[in-house]
C-alpha positions in Angstrom: 84.0 120.4 107.1 86.8 123.2 107.6 84.9 126.5 106.6 87.8 128.0 105.3 88.7 125.7 102.4 85.7 123.3 102.6 88.4 120.7 102.8 87.6 118.0 105.4 90.2 118.0 108.7 92.8 115.7 108.9 93.4 113.0 111.8 96.9 113.2 113.2 98.7 109.8 113.5 101.6 108.3 114.8 104.1 105.5 113.6 102.1 103.1 114.7 99.0 103.9 112.2 101.2 101.8 109.3 100.9 98.9 111.2 97.8 99.4 112.9 96.4 99.6 109.3 98.0 96.3 107.9 97.0 94.3 110.8 93.1 95.6 110.5 93.5 95.0 106.6 94.8 90.7 107.4 91.3 90.9 109.3 89.5 92.1 106.6 91.3 90.0 104.2 90.7 87.2 106.5 86.4 87.7 106.2 86.7 88.0 102.5 89.7 85.8 101.5 88.0 83.9 97.9 87.4 87.2 96.1 89.8 89.0 97.7 92.9 86.8 96.8 90.7 85.7 93.1 91.3 90.0 92.8 94.7 90.0 93.4 95.5 87.2 91.4 94.1 88.7 88.3 96.4 91.9 89.0 99.5 89.1 89.2 98.9 87.6 85.8 97.8 90.6 84.0 101.5 92.2 85.7 103.6 88.7 84.5 101.8 88.6 81.2 103.3 92.4 80.7 106.3 91.5 81.3 106.5 88.4 80.0 105.6 90.0 76.6 107.7 92.6 76.6 110.9 90.1 78.1 109.9 87.5 74.8 110.0 90.7 72.4 113.4 91.9 73.8 112.5 94.8 75.6 113.9 93.9 79.2 114.6 97.6 80.1 110.9 98.3 79.5 110.0 95.3 81.5 111.9 97.1 84.1 110.8 100.5 83.6 107.2 99.2 83.9 107.4 96.6 86.7 109.0 99.9 88.9 106.5 101.9 87.5 103.5 99.8 88.8 103.1 102.0 91.8 102.0 105.2 89.6 98.6 102.8 88.3 98.5 100.3 91.1 96.0 102.8 93.1 93.0 102.8 90.6 93.9 99.3 90.5 93.1 99.0 93.9 89.5 100.4 93.8 87.8 97.4 93.9 89.5 96.1 97.1 88.3 100.1 98.6 84.9 98.6 97.7 85.5 94.9 99.7 87.1 97.7 102.3 83.9 99.9 102.5 81.4 96.6 101.8 83.0 95.0 104.9 83.2 98.0 107.4 79.8 97.8 106.3 79.1 94.0 107.7 78.6 93.5 104.4 80.3 90.0 102.5 82.2 91.7 99.5 82.0 89.5 95.9 84.6 88.9 93.2 81.6 90.9 90.9 81.0 93.6 93.0 84.9 94.4 93.1 85.8 94.3 89.5 82.4 96.4 88.8 82.3 99.5 91.0 79.6 101.2 90.2 80.6 104.4 92.3 84.2 104.2 90.3 82.3 105.5 87.2 82.9 109.2 87.6 84.7 111.2 86.0 86.6 112.6 88.8 88.1 109.5 88.8 88.6 109.0 85.4 90.7 112.7 85.8 92.7 110.7 88.3 93.5 107.7 86.5 94.6 110.1 83.5 96.8 111.5 85.5 98.3 108.5 86.9 98.9 107.2 83.7 100.4 110.5 82.1 103.0 109.9 85.1 103.7 106.9 84.7 104.3 107.4 80.9 106.6 110.3 82.2 108.4 108.1 84.2 108.9 105.9 81.5 110.6 108.4 79.5 112.2 109.8 82.0 114.1 106.1 82.7 114.5 106.2 78.9 116.9 109.0 78.9 118.6 107.6 82.0 119.5 104.5 80.4 120.4 106.6 76.8 122.5 108.5 78.6 124.5 105.6 80.3 124.6 103.3 77.3 125.2 103.3 74.1 123.9 99.7 73.3 120.7 98.4 73.8 120.5 95.1 76.0 117.5 93.4 75.0 117.9 90.0 76.9 117.4 90.4 80.7 120.5 88.6 81.1 122.6 91.3 79.1 120.6 93.9 81.1 121.6 92.5 84.4 124.9 92.2 83.4 125.3 95.5 82.5 123.7 97.0 85.3 125.2 95.6 87.7 128.2 94.6 86.7 129.9 98.2 84.7 130.1 101.5 86.7 127.9 103.4 84.1 125.4 100.5 85.0 125.4 101.2 88.2 125.4 105.2 87.9 122.0 104.0 85.9 120.7 102.2 88.9 121.4 105.0 91.5 120.4 108.1 88.9 116.9 105.9 87.9 116.2 105.5 91.8 116.8 108.7 92.7 114.6 110.3 90.3 111.8 107.4 90.3 111.6 107.8 93.9 111.2 111.4 93.2 108.2 111.1 91.1 107.1 108.1 92.9 106.6 110.1 96.6 104.8 112.9 94.7 102.5 110.7 93.2 101.7 108.7 96.5 101.1 112.3 97.7 98.2 112.7 95.0 96.6 110.1 95.3 97.5 107.5 99.0 94.2 109.1 100.2 92.2 111.1 97.1 91.9 107.3 95.4 89.7 106.2 97.6 88.1 109.4 99.0 86.6 109.6 95.4 85.5 106.1 95.3 83.5 107.3 98.7 82.5 110.1 98.5 81.0 113.1 95.9 83.7 115.3 96.2 85.9 116.4 92.9 89.2 115.7 91.9 90.6 118.9 93.2 89.3 118.9 96.6 90.7 114.8 96.7 94.0 115.7 95.6 94.5 118.6 98.4 93.1 116.5 101.0 95.5 114.0 100.4 98.8 115.8 99.9 97.5 118.0 103.4 97.1 114.5 104.9 100.8 113.7 103.8 101.8 117.3 105.2 100.4 117.2 108.3 101.9 113.5 108.9 105.0 113.4 107.3 107.1 111.0 109.0 104.3 108.4 109.4 102.3 109.0 105.9 106.7 108.6 104.5 106.9 105.1 106.4 103.8 103.9 104.6 105.1 105.1 101.5 108.3 103.1 102.7 106.1 99.7 103.4 104.1 100.3 100.0 107.1 100.3 98.2 109.1 97.9 99.9 106.2 95.1 99.7 105.6 96.1 95.9 109.0 95.0 95.2 109.3 92.1 97.1 106.2 90.8 94.9 107.9 91.9 91.5 110.7 89.6 93.2 108.9 86.7 93.3 107.7 86.7 89.8 104.1 88.9 90.6 102.8 85.6 92.3 103.6 87.9 95.7 100.8 90.1 94.2 98.1 87.8 95.0 98.4 88.2 98.9 100.3 91.4 99.0 98.0 93.8 96.5 94.3 93.0 98.4 96.2 93.2 101.8 97.4 96.7 100.9 94.5 97.7 99.3 92.0 97.3 102.2 95.0 98.7 104.0 94.7 102.1 102.4 91.2 102.1 102.8 91.8 101.9 106.7 94.4 104.6 106.1 91.9 106.9 104.7 88.9 106.1 107.1 91.2 107.0 109.7 93.3 109.8 108.1 90.1 111.7 107.0 88.3 112.7 110.2 85.0 114.5 109.0 83.7 113.5 104.9 82.7 116.3 103.0 79.7 114.3 101.8 78.5 110.6 102.2 77.0 109.2 99.2 74.0 107.8 100.7 73.0 111.2 102.6 73.2 112.5 98.7 71.2 109.4 97.4 
């Protein structure tokens, strides 16, 4: 432990690290394909149902905005996958039941982190609404009308560019806060402030490799969304297991392990 700040030391990684995490996570997925893919299917179905409900309710804009904002809350949805990664690391077999009910995730600090992510998610939705409102005086209720406006008019294209830039900044900020803190809070008895500080430090000390990891997460998530969320069945558990491996490689000196304290 770092005596100056009480935070764990951070490993220095290279640009190959994200691909190493993905490769290791694929192996983990093959060790427990049933529960991990079932977990991904649940997330995919929930995502599809939410967007379908918005489209049916003639809220095409909100369907797009909330789909893009999925990355803000995904770390909390992946708690079961972090647990699966931890169990596989110990040589144990994860089950869907243990992934859906993660006892160590029922902590006040994890609830605080989840609340912060929900608030950022809602903030993003408000920003997206403002950008949309400043781009047009019409309300495009159907997917066809919204797509025609967004891609077929100068105002719509400006809206996409502005929304992408603003959303990218918010998404990267959120990523810095949670990329390490979410699995760290599951694994260790530390508070949310120390976990977030460790997460930000990990990104700052490994800026380019961690930015590459953020890009990979974003690209795979967008590809999954483009498949009607069907891709999440595989991509979500794959990324969740890889995120656990990322945490384990980045954080070298645990603050305190649960087994030690209990």
